[in-house]
C-alpha beads as a LAMMPS data file, in Angstrom:
LAMMPS data file: protein, C-alpha beads

378 atoms
377 bonds

1 atom types
1 bond types

-500.0 500.0 xlo xhi
-500.0 500.0 ylo yhi
-500.0 500.0 zlo zhi

Masses

1 110.0

Atoms # bond

1 1 1 439.567 -363.232 239.160
2 1 1 441.528 -366.093 240.334
3 1 1 443.709 -365.532 243.024
4 1 1 446.871 -366.663 241.443
5 1 1 446.207 -364.568 238.550
6 1 1 446.165 -361.816 240.522
7 1 1 448.962 -362.347 242.787
8 1 1 451.544 -362.555 239.207
9 1 1 450.312 -359.342 237.826
10 1 1 451.326 -357.988 241.231
11 1 1 454.698 -359.908 242.356
12 1 1 456.022 -359.660 238.433
13 1 1 457.555 -356.797 236.676
14 1 1 457.169 -356.954 232.328
15 1 1 461.079 -358.014 232.443
16 1 1 460.755 -360.353 235.031
17 1 1 457.689 -362.256 232.670
18 1 1 459.719 -362.125 229.497
19 1 1 463.074 -363.453 230.902
20 1 1 461.807 -365.962 233.252
21 1 1 462.106 -369.670 233.614
22 1 1 458.874 -370.276 234.133
23 1 1 457.793 -371.412 231.313
24 1 1 457.621 -375.070 233.137
25 1 1 454.744 -377.200 233.733
26 1 1 453.685 -376.451 237.118
27 1 1 453.866 -372.685 235.953
28 1 1 451.779 -373.341 232.943
29 1 1 449.251 -375.077 235.237
30 1 1 448.757 -372.248 237.322
31 1 1 448.262 -369.838 234.606
32 1 1 445.991 -372.511 233.054
33 1 1 443.992 -372.474 236.226
34 1 1 444.427 -368.450 236.799
35 1 1 442.270 -369.220 232.532
36 1 1 440.498 -366.140 232.147
37 1 1 443.650 -363.939 233.151
38 1 1 447.140 -362.302 231.426
39 1 1 448.825 -359.529 231.425
40 1 1 450.091 -356.876 229.636
41 1 1 453.492 -355.610 230.128
42 1 1 453.543 -352.085 228.992
43 1 1 449.743 -351.301 230.686
44 1 1 449.367 -353.593 233.733
45 1 1 446.163 -354.425 232.837
46 1 1 444.830 -357.640 232.222
47 1 1 444.272 -358.596 228.753
48 1 1 440.819 -359.116 228.616
49 1 1 440.368 -355.546 229.907
50 1 1 438.936 -353.947 226.580
51 1 1 440.663 -352.162 224.244
52 1 1 440.983 -347.926 225.306
53 1 1 442.547 -345.655 223.018
54 1 1 444.386 -342.917 224.833
55 1 1 443.521 -340.121 222.338
56 1 1 440.262 -340.274 223.122
57 1 1 439.849 -339.274 226.847
58 1 1 437.362 -336.771 227.416
59 1 1 436.751 -335.724 223.580
60 1 1 433.291 -335.964 222.732
61 1 1 432.650 -336.365 218.996
62 1 1 429.161 -335.068 218.953
63 1 1 428.730 -331.064 217.349
64 1 1 426.178 -331.080 219.420
65 1 1 427.955 -332.127 222.829
66 1 1 429.605 -329.912 225.481
67 1 1 433.438 -329.041 224.908
68 1 1 436.141 -331.887 224.616
69 1 1 437.311 -330.083 228.354
70 1 1 433.383 -330.884 229.764
71 1 1 430.688 -329.547 231.941
72 1 1 430.752 -326.629 234.468
73 1 1 427.464 -325.846 234.798
74 1 1 426.389 -329.228 237.427
75 1 1 428.781 -327.680 239.531
76 1 1 426.770 -324.868 240.737
77 1 1 423.609 -327.101 240.599
78 1 1 425.185 -329.577 242.605
79 1 1 426.012 -327.701 245.323
80 1 1 422.550 -325.877 245.222
81 1 1 420.612 -328.824 245.109
82 1 1 422.607 -330.578 247.657
83 1 1 422.269 -328.044 250.128
84 1 1 418.928 -328.961 250.937
85 1 1 420.231 -332.377 252.649
86 1 1 419.769 -332.320 256.201
87 1 1 420.421 -335.167 258.157
88 1 1 419.544 -334.158 261.549
89 1 1 416.153 -336.030 262.077
90 1 1 415.721 -337.790 258.812
91 1 1 417.869 -340.576 257.875
92 1 1 416.234 -339.708 253.851
93 1 1 418.188 -336.519 254.782
94 1 1 415.217 -334.821 252.058
95 1 1 411.497 -334.219 252.266
96 1 1 410.660 -335.607 248.707
97 1 1 407.173 -333.577 248.673
98 1 1 409.450 -330.567 248.108
99 1 1 410.834 -331.787 245.212
100 1 1 409.238 -334.541 243.423
101 1 1 405.198 -334.649 243.347
102 1 1 404.933 -337.930 240.843
103 1 1 404.918 -341.551 242.176
104 1 1 406.349 -342.734 245.324
105 1 1 409.780 -343.754 245.148
106 1 1 409.803 -346.359 248.087
107 1 1 407.023 -348.575 246.818
108 1 1 404.431 -349.531 244.102
109 1 1 400.990 -348.511 243.398
110 1 1 399.140 -351.286 245.737
111 1 1 401.415 -349.649 248.471
112 1 1 404.099 -352.902 248.359
113 1 1 407.746 -351.592 249.477
114 1 1 410.307 -351.717 245.856
115 1 1 412.636 -354.370 246.476
116 1 1 416.179 -352.125 246.879
117 1 1 419.535 -352.242 247.999
118 1 1 420.345 -348.450 247.592
119 1 1 417.096 -346.981 249.955
120 1 1 419.730 -344.577 251.964
121 1 1 421.080 -343.285 248.676
122 1 1 417.984 -342.586 246.563
123 1 1 417.952 -338.882 248.233
124 1 1 421.958 -338.708 246.429
125 1 1 421.045 -340.199 242.935
126 1 1 418.018 -337.990 242.634
127 1 1 419.682 -334.586 243.699
128 1 1 422.536 -335.759 241.751
129 1 1 420.278 -336.429 238.639
130 1 1 418.662 -333.585 238.806
131 1 1 421.353 -331.675 238.925
132 1 1 422.914 -332.592 235.131
133 1 1 422.691 -330.427 232.305
134 1 1 420.740 -332.714 230.251
135 1 1 423.422 -331.850 227.264
136 1 1 424.686 -335.641 228.649
137 1 1 423.684 -338.982 229.563
138 1 1 423.071 -341.008 232.603
139 1 1 425.191 -344.649 232.824
140 1 1 424.283 -347.107 235.400
141 1 1 425.496 -350.640 236.284
142 1 1 423.926 -353.518 237.356
143 1 1 420.237 -351.888 238.583
144 1 1 419.432 -354.663 239.681
145 1 1 415.318 -354.502 240.443
146 1 1 415.763 -350.511 239.042
147 1 1 415.135 -348.893 242.875
148 1 1 417.926 -346.749 241.930
149 1 1 417.127 -346.477 238.187
150 1 1 413.801 -344.784 239.237
151 1 1 415.455 -342.400 241.529
152 1 1 417.689 -341.272 239.159
153 1 1 414.503 -340.745 236.163
154 1 1 412.690 -338.847 238.695
155 1 1 416.116 -336.796 239.237
156 1 1 415.995 -335.968 235.337
157 1 1 412.034 -335.521 235.439
158 1 1 412.710 -332.635 237.566
159 1 1 414.271 -330.916 234.768
160 1 1 412.494 -332.254 231.818
161 1 1 415.396 -334.485 230.563
162 1 1 413.814 -337.558 228.360
163 1 1 415.934 -340.590 226.970
164 1 1 419.185 -339.808 229.056
165 1 1 419.299 -342.597 231.340
166 1 1 421.148 -346.363 230.457
167 1 1 421.142 -349.219 232.547
168 1 1 422.973 -352.096 231.726
169 1 1 421.717 -355.194 233.394
170 1 1 422.101 -358.618 233.522
171 1 1 418.853 -359.459 234.665
172 1 1 420.304 -362.954 235.710
173 1 1 421.368 -362.988 239.615
174 1 1 420.734 -364.570 242.012
175 1 1 418.328 -363.020 244.921
176 1 1 418.243 -363.802 248.716
177 1 1 415.022 -364.409 250.610
178 1 1 416.279 -361.669 252.743
179 1 1 416.116 -359.084 250.313
180 1 1 412.572 -359.872 248.827
181 1 1 411.460 -359.296 252.694
182 1 1 408.567 -357.215 253.017
183 1 1 408.090 -356.667 248.837
184 1 1 405.490 -358.214 246.892
185 1 1 408.019 -360.807 245.583
186 1 1 408.712 -362.561 249.097
187 1 1 406.344 -365.064 248.605
188 1 1 407.743 -365.556 245.010
189 1 1 410.687 -365.913 244.148
190 1 1 410.788 -367.761 240.715
191 1 1 409.608 -364.099 239.799
192 1 1 413.168 -363.157 240.394
193 1 1 414.919 -365.239 238.548
194 1 1 414.613 -363.742 235.274
195 1 1 414.145 -359.855 236.826
196 1 1 413.713 -357.361 233.108
197 1 1 409.667 -357.396 234.367
198 1 1 410.385 -356.219 237.463
199 1 1 412.728 -353.328 236.341
200 1 1 410.267 -352.101 234.146
201 1 1 407.712 -351.858 236.859
202 1 1 409.286 -349.724 238.961
203 1 1 411.097 -347.871 236.257
204 1 1 408.600 -347.082 233.450
205 1 1 405.860 -345.427 235.595
206 1 1 408.428 -342.316 236.442
207 1 1 410.964 -342.610 233.943
208 1 1 409.501 -343.835 230.502
209 1 1 412.045 -343.209 228.523
210 1 1 415.104 -345.004 230.610
211 1 1 416.590 -347.366 228.237
212 1 1 417.783 -351.028 229.836
213 1 1 420.502 -353.029 227.778
214 1 1 420.306 -356.943 229.104
215 1 1 422.966 -359.011 228.915
216 1 1 426.845 -358.831 230.061
217 1 1 428.034 -355.897 230.895
218 1 1 431.320 -355.814 229.556
219 1 1 430.434 -356.890 225.750
220 1 1 427.104 -354.072 226.042
221 1 1 429.348 -351.555 226.496
222 1 1 430.964 -351.513 223.588
223 1 1 428.449 -350.468 221.843
224 1 1 426.196 -347.987 222.528
225 1 1 423.556 -344.804 221.056
226 1 1 425.394 -342.625 223.754
227 1 1 428.905 -343.010 222.716
228 1 1 429.454 -339.675 221.327
229 1 1 427.739 -337.675 224.302
230 1 1 429.332 -337.118 227.723
231 1 1 428.259 -339.053 230.078
232 1 1 427.635 -336.348 232.577
233 1 1 426.411 -339.122 235.992
234 1 1 428.083 -342.701 235.759
235 1 1 426.495 -345.366 238.330
236 1 1 428.733 -348.209 239.551
237 1 1 427.247 -350.884 241.681
238 1 1 428.025 -354.262 241.953
239 1 1 431.538 -353.800 240.577
240 1 1 433.639 -354.503 243.449
241 1 1 436.347 -356.003 242.351
242 1 1 439.643 -354.537 240.066
243 1 1 438.830 -357.630 237.230
244 1 1 435.176 -356.152 237.039
245 1 1 436.183 -352.571 236.871
246 1 1 438.929 -353.162 234.438
247 1 1 436.821 -354.886 232.416
248 1 1 433.287 -352.717 232.100
249 1 1 434.959 -349.143 233.171
250 1 1 437.192 -348.245 230.717
251 1 1 434.120 -348.103 228.293
252 1 1 432.847 -345.393 229.641
253 1 1 435.731 -343.699 231.632
254 1 1 436.730 -341.402 228.688
255 1 1 433.277 -339.606 228.492
256 1 1 433.617 -338.304 231.467
257 1 1 434.442 -334.915 231.613
258 1 1 434.939 -331.841 234.164
259 1 1 431.498 -331.736 236.204
260 1 1 430.558 -335.175 235.832
261 1 1 429.660 -336.591 239.209
262 1 1 430.499 -340.830 239.712
263 1 1 428.826 -342.532 241.826
264 1 1 430.579 -345.099 243.726
265 1 1 427.949 -347.893 245.065
266 1 1 430.752 -350.130 247.289
267 1 1 432.976 -347.329 247.270
268 1 1 433.547 -347.610 251.404
269 1 1 434.144 -351.665 251.843
270 1 1 436.302 -352.063 247.984
271 1 1 439.586 -351.449 247.330
272 1 1 437.863 -348.212 245.115
273 1 1 438.195 -346.272 248.116
274 1 1 442.315 -346.511 248.609
275 1 1 442.343 -346.040 244.246
276 1 1 440.515 -342.938 243.577
277 1 1 442.183 -341.348 247.505
278 1 1 445.333 -342.022 246.101
279 1 1 445.039 -341.490 242.624
280 1 1 442.002 -338.810 242.332
281 1 1 441.548 -337.075 245.368
282 1 1 444.751 -336.198 246.722
283 1 1 445.825 -334.590 242.955
284 1 1 442.312 -332.467 243.409
285 1 1 440.689 -334.183 239.980
286 1 1 437.894 -336.229 242.080
287 1 1 435.859 -333.988 245.310
288 1 1 433.941 -336.126 247.420
289 1 1 430.498 -334.561 247.733
290 1 1 428.583 -337.147 249.846
291 1 1 428.670 -340.274 251.410
292 1 1 425.911 -342.795 252.719
293 1 1 426.543 -343.020 257.108
294 1 1 427.012 -346.311 257.550
295 1 1 426.582 -347.656 253.656
296 1 1 428.498 -347.805 250.678
297 1 1 428.216 -345.378 248.244
298 1 1 430.174 -342.281 247.842
299 1 1 428.989 -339.694 245.331
300 1 1 432.611 -337.620 243.540
301 1 1 432.617 -334.772 241.193
302 1 1 434.941 -334.268 239.021
303 1 1 436.902 -330.871 239.091
304 1 1 439.684 -331.450 236.107
305 1 1 439.695 -334.067 233.734
306 1 1 440.466 -338.120 234.696
307 1 1 443.447 -339.929 232.635
308 1 1 442.683 -343.499 232.946
309 1 1 446.389 -343.699 232.651
310 1 1 446.136 -342.369 236.756
311 1 1 444.123 -346.230 237.186
312 1 1 446.044 -348.319 234.303
313 1 1 449.355 -347.105 236.531
314 1 1 448.111 -347.937 240.332
315 1 1 450.041 -350.203 242.423
316 1 1 449.886 -349.740 245.775
317 1 1 453.502 -350.771 246.531
318 1 1 454.351 -347.454 244.928
319 1 1 453.589 -345.665 248.401
320 1 1 454.410 -345.882 251.489
321 1 1 452.983 -346.397 255.044
322 1 1 453.309 -343.282 255.973
323 1 1 452.259 -341.850 252.754
324 1 1 449.344 -344.009 253.186
325 1 1 448.873 -343.337 256.292
326 1 1 448.408 -339.294 255.249
327 1 1 445.914 -340.599 252.432
328 1 1 443.698 -342.580 254.744
329 1 1 443.557 -338.914 256.938
330 1 1 442.334 -337.477 253.830
331 1 1 438.933 -339.650 254.347
332 1 1 438.695 -339.242 257.569
333 1 1 439.673 -335.057 257.110
334 1 1 436.164 -335.728 254.297
335 1 1 433.996 -337.531 256.628
336 1 1 434.337 -335.052 259.759
337 1 1 433.996 -332.064 256.567
338 1 1 430.667 -334.326 255.323
339 1 1 429.162 -334.822 258.507
340 1 1 429.195 -331.337 259.006
341 1 1 427.997 -330.044 256.290
342 1 1 424.564 -332.508 256.306
343 1 1 424.327 -332.059 260.084
344 1 1 424.996 -335.334 261.032
345 1 1 424.986 -335.617 264.709
346 1 1 424.679 -339.144 265.084
347 1 1 428.399 -339.952 266.532
348 1 1 427.581 -343.890 265.571
349 1 1 426.968 -343.866 262.346
350 1 1 429.958 -341.053 262.119
351 1 1 432.007 -344.254 264.128
352 1 1 430.037 -346.725 261.685
353 1 1 432.310 -345.049 258.656
354 1 1 435.129 -344.663 260.238
355 1 1 435.383 -348.151 261.046
356 1 1 435.153 -349.279 257.362
357 1 1 437.776 -346.441 256.675
358 1 1 439.994 -348.299 259.078
359 1 1 439.196 -351.374 257.065
360 1 1 440.766 -350.468 254.396
361 1 1 443.756 -349.131 255.928
362 1 1 444.384 -352.128 257.180
363 1 1 444.594 -354.555 254.196
364 1 1 446.825 -351.795 252.637
365 1 1 449.023 -352.136 255.828
366 1 1 448.678 -356.137 255.302
367 1 1 449.435 -355.703 251.804
368 1 1 453.086 -353.312 252.101
369 1 1 454.051 -356.357 254.412
370 1 1 453.337 -358.630 252.241
371 1 1 450.623 -360.752 253.617
372 1 1 447.906 -359.692 251.646
373 1 1 447.740 -359.166 247.825
374 1 1 445.359 -355.585 247.131
375 1 1 444.003 -357.259 244.044
376 1 1 442.399 -360.015 245.325
377 1 1 439.883 -357.912 247.096
378 1 1 436.706 -358.991 248.110

Bonds

1 1 1 2
2 1 2 3
3 1 3 4
4 1 4 5
5 1 5 6
6 1 6 7
7 1 7 8
8 1 8 9
9 1 9 10
10 1 10 11
11 1 11 12
12 1 12 13
13 1 13 14
14 1 14 15
15 1 15 16
16 1 16 17
17 1 17 18
18 1 18 19
19 1 19 20
20 1 20 21
21 1 21 22
22 1 22 23
23 1 23 24
24 1 24 25
25 1 25 26
26 1 26 27
27 1 27 28
28 1 28 29
29 1 29 30
30 1 30 31
31 1 31 32
32 1 32 33
33 1 33 34
34 1 34 35
35 1 35 36
36 1 36 37
37 1 37 38
38 1 38 39
39 1 39 40
40 1 40 41
41 1 41 42
42 1 42 43
43 1 43 44
44 1 44 45
45 1 45 46
46 1 46 47
47 1 47 48
48 1 48 49
49 1 49 50
50 1 50 51
51 1 51 52
52 1 52 53
53 1 53 54
54 1 54 55
55 1 55 56
56 1 56 57
57 1 57 58
58 1 58 59
59 1 59 60
60 1 60 61
61 1 61 62
62 1 62 63
63 1 63 64
64 1 64 65
65 1 65 66
66 1 66 67
67 1 67 68
68 1 68 69
69 1 69 70
70 1 70 71
71 1 71 72
72 1 72 73
73 1 73 74
74 1 74 75
75 1 75 76
76 1 76 77
77 1 77 78
78 1 78 79
79 1 79 80
80 1 80 81
81 1 81 82
82 1 82 83
83 1 83 84
84 1 84 85
85 1 85 86
86 1 86 87
87 1 87 88
88 1 88 89
89 1 89 90
90 1 90 91
91 1 91 92
92 1 92 93
93 1 93 94
94 1 94 95
95 1 95 96
96 1 96 97
97 1 97 98
98 1 98 99
99 1 99 100
100 1 100 101
101 1 101 102
102 1 102 103
103 1 103 104
104 1 104 105
105 1 105 106
106 1 106 107
107 1 107 108
108 1 108 109
109 1 109 110
110 1 110 111
111 1 111 112
112 1 112 113
113 1 113 114
114 1 114 115
115 1 115 116
116 1 116 117
117 1 117 118
118 1 118 119
119 1 119 120
120 1 120 121
121 1 121 122
122 1 122 123
123 1 123 124
124 1 124 125
125 1 125 126
126 1 126 127
127 1 127 128
128 1 128 129
129 1 129 130
130 1 130 131
131 1 131 132
132 1 132 133
133 1 133 134
134 1 134 135
135 1 135 136
136 1 136 137
137 1 137 138
138 1 138 139
139 1 139 140
140 1 140 141
141 1 141 142
142 1 142 143
143 1 143 144
144 1 144 145
145 1 145 146
146 1 146 147
147 1 147 148
148 1 148 149
149 1 149 150
150 1 150 151
151 1 151 152
152 1 152 153
153 1 153 154
154 1 154 155
155 1 155 156
156 1 156 157
157 1 157 158
158 1 158 159
159 1 159 160
160 1 160 161
161 1 161 162
162 1 162 163
163 1 163 164
164 1 164 165
165 1 165 166
166 1 166 167
167 1 167 168
168 1 168 169
169 1 169 170
170 1 170 171
171 1 171 172
172 1 172 173
173 1 173 174
174 1 174 175
175 1 175 176
176 1 176 177
177 1 177 178
178 1 178 179
179 1 179 180
180 1 180 181
181 1 181 182
182 1 182 183
183 1 183 184
184 1 184 185
185 1 185 186
186 1 186 187
187 1 187 188
188 1 188 189
189 1 189 190
190 1 190 191
191 1 191 192
192 1 192 193
193 1 193 194
194 1 194 195
195 1 195 196
196 1 196 197
197 1 197 198
198 1 198 199
199 1 199 200
200 1 200 201
201 1 201 202
202 1 202 203
203 1 203 204
204 1 204 205
205 1 205 206
206 1 206 207
207 1 207 208
208 1 208 209
209 1 209 210
210 1 210 211
211 1 211 212
212 1 212 213
213 1 213 214
214 1 214 215
215 1 215 216
216 1 216 217
217 1 217 218
218 1 218 219
219 1 219 220
220 1 220 221
221 1 221 222
222 1 222 223
223 1 223 224
224 1 224 225
225 1 225 226
226 1 226 227
227 1 227 228
228 1 228 229
229 1 229 230
230 1 230 231
231 1 231 232
232 1 232 233
233 1 233 234
234 1 234 235
235 1 235 236
236 1 236 237
237 1 237 238
238 1 238 239
239 1 239 240
240 1 240 241
241 1 241 242
242 1 242 243
243 1 243 244
244 1 244 245
245 1 245 246
246 1 246 247
247 1 247 248
248 1 248 249
249 1 249 250
250 1 250 251
251 1 251 252
252 1 252 253
253 1 253 254
254 1 254 255
255 1 255 256
256 1 256 257
257 1 257 258
258 1 258 259
259 1 259 260
260 1 260 261
261 1 261 262
262 1 262 263
263 1 263 264
264 1 264 265
265 1 265 266
266 1 266 267
267 1 267 268
268 1 268 269
269 1 269 270
270 1 270 271
271 1 271 272
272 1 272 273
273 1 273 274
274 1 274 275
275 1 275 276
276 1 276 277
277 1 277 278
278 1 278 279
279 1 279 280
280 1 280 281
281 1 281 282
282 1 282 283
283 1 283 284
284 1 284 285
285 1 285 286
286 1 286 287
287 1 287 288
288 1 288 289
289 1 289 290
290 1 290 291
291 1 291 292
292 1 292 293
293 1 293 294
294 1 294 295
295 1 295 296
296 1 296 297
297 1 297 298
298 1 298 299
299 1 299 300
300 1 300 301
301 1 301 302
302 1 302 303
303 1 303 304
304 1 304 305
305 1 305 306
306 1 306 307
307 1 307 308
308 1 308 309
309 1 309 310
310 1 310 311
311 1 311 312
312 1 312 313
313 1 313 314
314 1 314 315
315 1 315 316
316 1 316 317
317 1 317 318
318 1 318 319
319 1 319 320
320 1 320 321
321 1 321 322
322 1 322 323
323 1 323 324
324 1 324 325
325 1 325 326
326 1 326 327
327 1 327 328
328 1 328 329
329 1 329 330
330 1 330 331
331 1 331 332
332 1 332 333
333 1 333 334
334 1 334 335
335 1 335 336
336 1 336 337
337 1 337 338
338 1 338 339
339 1 339 340
340 1 340 341
341 1 341 342
342 1 342 343
343 1 343 344
344 1 344 345
345 1 345 346
346 1 346 347
347 1 347 348
348 1 348 349
349 1 349 350
350 1 350 351
351 1 351 352
352 1 352 353
353 1 353 354
354 1 354 355
355 1 355 356
356 1 356 357
357 1 357 358
358 1 358 359
359 1 359 360
360 1 360 361
361 1 361 362
362 1 362 363
363 1 363 364
364 1 364 365
365 1 365 366
366 1 366 367
367 1 367 368
368 1 368 369
369 1 369 370
370 1 370 371
371 1 371 372
372 1 372 373
373 1 373 374
374 1 374 375
375 1 375 376
376 1 376 377
377 1 377 378
């Protein structure tokens, strides 16, 4: 979203918007430049965000689905499954040979590596997916070539659940040669201009019933045959800006319940850290379960209902610098707790995460000082 649009969102209240003598040519040009952005005076959401009906939050319309309060059996399974992770030596943290006897999750049948942006997350996605009850679904945004989908599908297979994975992807994006290094596509960049076929090759051998929904995610999310179900697991990848978040996530947030697993694949380097900790972790709604050390993904489990208004009404300047210091201390406490839980012995990896946390705190301090705009994230 254009920088001026975000600046307008945070620097003007609803009253100043309605009374401002700003309908001058320059101001109109500014809004036209911002283009796709507008402001809803009562919800503080961009108007292009999809409609969200509060009365449907946490309701599961299907008579065969869990109760509106959500699910709890997942919590016990999560604790049991993630207890198997040991990061003492193996960076993958778990021996897949003990858990999965199907297709190799990191290479194709010919031995070539699967292109992946989530290699270190495979273990966590596998274990999370193997923890769900099967009464709901898994929804995934932007799986790229499908390695994350492959890991999730394998986890679902361990419980015998089929037709549970819905992956949303445009299958058209610029792919750097560096990301293809060591794969069968390294010298065939034309193959990745439209990569639906690669997703199929990656996912189908492991989880044949996966659904790939192709096209602009925000448009495709507005309808789907999973909309009567609880979302037991949500995987958010490439939702790096507030604009992307507000455009895509409202369609699925109301289907999350107690026990739902949320995997934020770009968490450590984006606005998601301060949003989620300030509005959900601090209040005990979400609990951090796992994080990739020196990488972006973090995984949370819902302990209470997740009201969308906590996201919709969030403004960083509502909190003082001291309050923010306390919230980032919560983040660092979780880093320490999770490092001890999974026996991370590399101080370098722990420090790497703390540097990412510090970068987010510095950004918030800049926002409070007026020298940066939180919504204009990168």
